[in-house]
Structure formats: structure tokens, C-alpha cells
C-alpha positions as CSV (number, residue, x, y, z in Angstrom):
1,M,-3.7,44.5,37.1
2,T,-2.6,44.0,40.7
3,A,-0.8,40.9,42.1
4,I,-2.6,39.0,44.7
5,P,-0.4,37.4,47.3
6,K,-0.6,33.7,47.9
7,P,-1.9,32.6,51.3
8,K,0.7,31.1,53.6
9,S,0.3,27.4,54.2
10,K,-0.3,26.4,57.8
11,S,1.0,22.8,57.5
12,T,3.5,21.7,60.0
13,A,5.8,18.8,59.4
14,V,5.6,16.0,61.9
15,A,9.1,15.2,63.1
16,G,10.0,11.6,63.6
17,P,11.1,10.3,67.0
18,K,14.6,11.2,68.2
19,L,16.7,8.2,69.3
20,S,19.8,8.4,71.5
21,E,23.0,6.4,71.1
22,T,21.8,4.0,73.9
23,D,18.6,3.4,72.0
24,F,20.5,2.4,68.9
25,L,22.7,0.1,70.9
26,E,19.7,-1.6,72.6
27,I,18.0,-2.0,69.2
28,G,21.1,-3.6,67.7
29,E,21.5,-5.9,70.7
30,R,17.9,-7.1,70.5
31,I,18.1,-7.7,66.8
32,G,21.3,-9.7,67.3
33,E,19.7,-11.9,70.0
34,S,16.7,-12.5,67.8
35,K,18.8,-13.6,64.9
36,E,21.2,-15.8,67.0
37,F,18.6,-17.5,69.2
38,N,15.5,-17.4,66.9
39,V,13.6,-15.3,69.5
40,E,10.5,-13.5,68.4
41,V,10.6,-9.7,68.8
42,D,8.2,-6.8,68.4
43,V,9.7,-4.1,66.0
44,T,8.1,-0.7,65.9
45,V,8.6,1.2,62.7
46,Y,7.9,4.9,62.0
47,A,7.2,5.5,58.3
48,Q,4.9,7.8,56.3
49,K,4.0,9.7,59.5
50,R,2.6,6.7,61.3
51,Y,3.7,3.9,63.6
52,E,3.5,0.2,62.6
53,A,4.3,-2.9,64.7
54,V,5.8,-6.1,63.2
55,T,6.2,-9.2,65.3
56,G,8.5,-12.0,64.1
57,V,11.9,-13.6,64.1
58,V,14.9,-11.8,62.5
59,K,16.3,-14.0,59.7
60,E,18.8,-11.6,57.9
61,V,20.4,-8.3,58.5
62,D,21.8,-6.6,55.3
63,G,23.9,-3.6,56.4
64,Q,24.8,-2.7,52.8
65,Q,21.2,-2.1,51.8
66,G,20.0,-1.2,55.3
67,K,17.3,-3.9,55.2
68,L,16.2,-6.2,58.0
69,T,14.4,-9.4,56.9
70,M,11.9,-10.9,59.4
71,Q,9.9,-14.1,59.3
72,V,6.3,-13.2,60.2
73,G,4.3,-16.5,60.1
74,Y,5.1,-18.0,56.8
75,D,6.0,-14.7,55.1
76,N,9.3,-12.8,54.9
77,V,9.0,-9.1,55.6
78,K,11.8,-6.6,54.7
79,I,12.1,-3.5,56.9
80,N,14.2,-0.4,56.3
81,M,16.5,-0.2,59.4
82,N,16.5,3.6,59.3
83,N,12.7,3.5,60.2
84,I,13.1,1.3,63.3
85,V,12.0,3.1,66.5
86,S,12.1,0.3,69.1
87,V,12.6,-3.5,69.4
88,K,11.1,-5.4,72.3
């Protein structure tokens, strides 16, 4: 009996976007403005190898859990802050 080698997988991992320190500062500033002045913002999130946009007003920032709560229409949406790519 001879051993048959397994074929090598050719899958490549898709790396997430790289953010600089200024990007993080800008994101934090925009989130703070939205919460303080009830300004609607567009948050782009990168999760599960795809981008998703959420538009709403920031209601709560929970640094302990790393969650951002936004009011989108009449619904509250929780977003993982580690997945945020940009805020406009």
C-alpha cells in the first residue's frame, strides 16, 4: 500500500483593510460628533469578507464590550467597533 499525498489547497485568505492611526482618530471624531449633535453618519463595516454600509445616528458607545449602538430608522443596530472601516 502506498500513501497518496493530499493536494495543496489554493485558497488565499482575503486580508481586511489596513487603517492608520489618523484613520482611527478620524473615525473616533466622527462618532463623537454624531453622538453629541445627533448627526446622521454612514458607517462602513468589513465583516465576513464583505463590506456593509449602515446609515444612522450614534446613540451609545460601549468601550468595554467594543459595541457601537446606532439608531437606524426605528431600530437600534449594534456594531462591533473592531469591524468599522470608515465613518462619513
